[in-house]
C-alpha positions in Angstrom: 62.0 12.8 -7.4 58.5 14.0 -6.6 57.3 13.0 -10.1 58.7 9.5 -9.4 56.5 9.2 -6.3 53.5 10.6 -8.1 53.9 8.1 -10.9 54.3 5.2 -8.4 51.2 6.3 -6.5 49.2 6.4 -9.8 50.4 2.9 -10.7 49.4 1.3 -7.4 46.1 3.2 -6.9 42.9 1.1 -7.2 41.0 1.7 -10.4 38.0 4.0 -10.1 34.7 2.7 -11.3 32.6 5.3 -13.1 28.9 4.6 -13.3 27.5 4.7 -16.9 25.4 7.7 -17.8 22.2 7.1 -19.8 22.1 8.9 -23.1 18.7 8.9 -24.7 17.7 5.6 -23.1 18.0 3.2 -20.3 21.3 1.9 -19.1 21.5 -1.8 -18.3 23.4 -2.5 -15.1 24.3 -5.7 -13.3 22.3 -5.5 -10.1 22.7 -7.9 -7.2 20.3 -10.7 -7.0 17.3 -10.0 -4.8 15.9 -12.7 -2.5 12.3 -13.5 -2.0 10.0 -10.8 -0.7 9.8 -10.6 3.0 6.4 -11.5 4.5 4.8 -8.7 6.5 4.8 -9.1 10.2 1.7 -11.0 11.5 0.0 -10.9 14.9 1.5 -7.5 15.9 -0.1 -6.3 19.1 0.8 -4.1 22.1 -1.1 -4.2 25.4 -1.2 -1.1 27.5 -2.3 -0.2 31.0 -3.5 3.4 31.4 -4.8 5.5 34.3 -8.1 7.3 33.8 -7.7 11.1 34.1 -10.3 13.4 35.6 -11.8 14.1 32.2 -12.0 10.4 31.4 -8.9 10.5 29.2 -6.1 7.9 29.1 -2.9 9.1 30.8 0.3 7.6 32.3 0.1 4.6 30.0 2.7 1.9 30.1 3.4 -1.1 28.0 2.4 -4.5 29.5 3.1 -6.7 26.5 4.8 -6.1 23.1 4.6 -8.9 20.6 7.6 -7.6 18.6 9.8 -5.6 21.0 12.4 -3.2 19.6 10.5 -2.5 16.3 8.7 0.7 17.4 5.2 -0.7 17.9 5.2 0.0 21.6 6.0 3.7 21.0 3.4 3.9 18.2 0.7 2.4 20.5 1.6 4.8 23.3 1.3 7.7 20.9 -2.1 6.4 19.7 -3.6 6.0 23.1 -2.2 8.9 25.1 -5.0 11.5 25.6 -7.7 9.4 24.0 -11.1 9.2 25.8 -11.5 6.1 27.8 -14.4 3.7 27.6 -13.7 2.5 31.1 -16.7 2.4 33.5 -17.4 5.5 35.5 -15.1 5.7 38.6 -12.5 3.3 37.2 -8.9 4.1 38.2 -7.3 2.4 35.2 -8.0 0.2 32.2 -6.1 -2.2 29.9 -6.2 -1.9 26.1 -4.7 -4.1 23.4 -3.9 -2.4 20.1 -3.6 -4.7 17.1 -1.5 -3.6 14.2 -2.5 -4.9 10.7 -0.2 -5.2 7.7 
């Protein structure tokens, strides 16, 4: 009885596809068609507002504008600017900086 169920299960099981193994040369495979190459993002910029710390370094930065939200450029800009020396005039409390990302 068990062998009957096992035989039935083998008969209705989906076939298993085994990938070809190259032997002494390349193996030709049917690959899905690839569409046209995507263009790199253009005009990617993030504008930040930062406070000027006591040692003239940027701190407490926040994003004012992100040209491509959700793609990680804002986080990258914050990582780039945090702790950098400011070129703000002496005595300035804050400054605004735009970081342009190039492809």
